[in-house]
C-alpha positions, -999 to +999 in steps of 0.1 A: +000+000+000+012+036-007+028+053+023+037+089+032+073+095+043+075+116+074+105+136+088+117+139+124+097+170+130+065+151+122+073+124+148+083+150+173+049+167+168+031+134+170+048+125+203+038+159+217+003+156+205-003+123+223+020+127+253+003+116+286-006+135+317+013+119+346+000+118+382+032+113+402+027+104+438+054+121+459+068+124+494+070+160+507+098+165+532+126+190+535+149+166+554+184+161+539+180+188+513+146+174+502+161+141+492+130+119+495+111+145+475+137+147+448+136+109+444+100+111+432+106+139+407+109+130+370+142+144+358+167+141+330+193+114+333+219+142+333+202+159+363+217+195+361+225+193+323+205+224+316+222+246+341+257+232+339+286+249+321+293+234+287+328+222+296+313+201+324+285+184+305+303+150+306+300+151+344+262+153+341+260+119+324+276+101+354+250+077+369+276+058+391+272+082+420+237+094+411+225+092+447+254+115+460+247+139+432+210+140+439+216+147+476+238+177+468+218+192+439+192+219+447+156+212+436+158+245+416+185+230+393+162+202+381+139+203+351+110+179+343+120+158+312+104+128+295+121+108+268+103+094+237+107+076+204+082+067+176+078+036+154+055+035+124+041+006+104+017+006+074-013+007+097-002+021+131+020+044+151+037+032+184+050+060+207+072+050+235+076+074+265+103+068+292+103+084+326+135+086+345+139+090+383+174+094+398+167+070+427+141+047+439+136+030+473+157-001+464+183+009+438+199+039+422+185+050+388+150+041+376+133+041+343+097+031+337+075+039+307+046+032+284+038+024+248+009+042+231-009+024+203-024+046+176-043+035+144-035+056+113-063+073+096-063+096+065-061+129+084-056+119+120-049+090+144-072+070+167-060+060+202-065+023+207-047+015+240-015+014+259+011-010+275+027+003+307+059-008+324+058-012+362+091-027+373+093-060+355+056-063+346+037-050+315+001-039+320-024-037+292-051-011+287-078-005+261-094+028+251-132+025+246-128-012+237-108-003+206-086-033+211-092-066+229-072-091+248-053-117+228-081-141+236-106-118+218-124-109+251-130-073+260-110-058+288-126-054+322-135-019+334-104-017+356-083-019+324-100+009+305-077+038+297-089+072+308-081+104+289-082+141+292-100+157+263-095+193+251-101+211+218-066+203+205-056+171+223-067+137+237-042+128+264-039+095+282-039+097+320-012+077+338+001+075+374+034+066+390+036+052+425+056+069+453+091+054+459+092+027+433+076+046+405+057+017+388+037+031+360+000+023+353-031+039+338-047+064+362-070+048+387-060+013+380-041-013+400-059-002+431-076-030+451-110-026+468-095-021+503-073+007+490-102+024+472-122+022+504-093+036+524-089+064+499-126+072+502-124+074+540-094+096+537-112+120+514-141+122+539-115+132+565-098+156+540-066+135+540-053+136+505-022+120+488+005+144+477+007+143+439+024+163+411+005+165+378+028+166+348+017+175+313+038+182+281+047+218+275+066+240+251+083+260+279+087+238+310+100+256+341+125+244+367+111+229+399+108+251+429+100+239+464+074+266+470+053+252+441+059+216+449+048+220+486+019+243+478-007+215+478+007+196+508-021+178+527-049+193+505-069+183+474-047+207+454-020+191+432+008+213+418+013+211+381+045+212+361+051+209+323+077+185+311+100+188+281+100+160+256+134+148+246+140+124+216+159+093+228+178+095+195+189+131+200+228+130+198+232+155+226+203+151+250+192+116+242+208+084+254+207+060+224+241+070+210+256+070+245+243+035+252+261+022+221+294+037+234+292+017+266+308+010+290+309+046+302+299+067+331+262+062+322+258+025+312+275-007+323+289-032+299+257-053+301+237-022+290+220-014+323+224+019+341+250+018+369+236+002+400+226-030+382+188-028+383+175-001+359+171-007+322+167+015+291+137+006+270+155-018+247+162-040+277+126-039+292+113-074+297+080-085+312+077-113+337+039-113+345+027-120+309+056-141+300+046-147+263+044-184+267+078-184+284+094-163+257+129-151+263+126-121+240+139-089+256+131-053+245+102-060+221+086-027+231+116-010+214+128-035+189+095-047+175+064-031+190+042-044+162+051-080+172+046-072+208+011-057+202+002-087+180+011-110+209-009-090+234-040-077+216-066-083+189-082-054+170-116-043+183-147-043+160-141-022+129-104-016+136-074-025+114-052-056+118-018-048+131+007-047+102+042-059+109+056-040+079+076-011+092+080+024+077+101+037+106+117+019+136+122+032+171+159+036+164+151+060+135+157+035+107+134+039+077+124+009+056 
């Protein structure tokens, strides 16, 4: 079938158009230079890259001593950043978003993410669903029953993807847990007891502390006054995040990964600390793909991954496995 060749600007605009709104649960404490709070902020891998002198940029990429760097750095030197890349087949777009935290409660460095599934139309795209990464598990979500489980059954209500609708955008809603930063669709992965407990807390005006992130053209640096403004109330401070192409030769980390071992990545491809992986090493354990040993399908072959996990909903296109553009920027 005939295809339209797109340039990098097109994919950048597409990633911005569908970028999710992230509800990040956070701990608010000023102890140890706000360290626990800083652990729950989404940040660039380089931490203070955007305020560092150019001759010291290499130091910003050091993840070996990321905890020490995070303790010392002021909140006001951190900028919200989310990484992305896009793959395109003859029938669909797959947009991967990666969220980096400098530390989690069990190991230094942390990267979770999600894969958006969009069906291509003549003049627009249709949101079908999403796969999220929470530690070593993948979680599957459908938007308005546009896709179904691999068995052909519809998804239960708890696995419906919620969105924020405006004149210009439809944005998926996601959430990340405090401390460990596992990523799921908003309002999901909450058991009945927790829902009941949250309801009781709301009656008592006890609210979780949350930062709401959305994509923006001019994101601002964090500041403690804004972060703490909603402490203990129903108000959640909002910050815009900058979208950075994973393939960008300066701010992205694809090129740097291929130059490993270095101050950012170990020889085995993981971030230093031995627990956090870039997207091409993400592997699920819960779904297990009939005991498949394949690693990194979300990056290497998202069409194959989606074909394993889903079936198209009524009236939707089958998932083509013929690529036009791969996540690594290769055109076919």
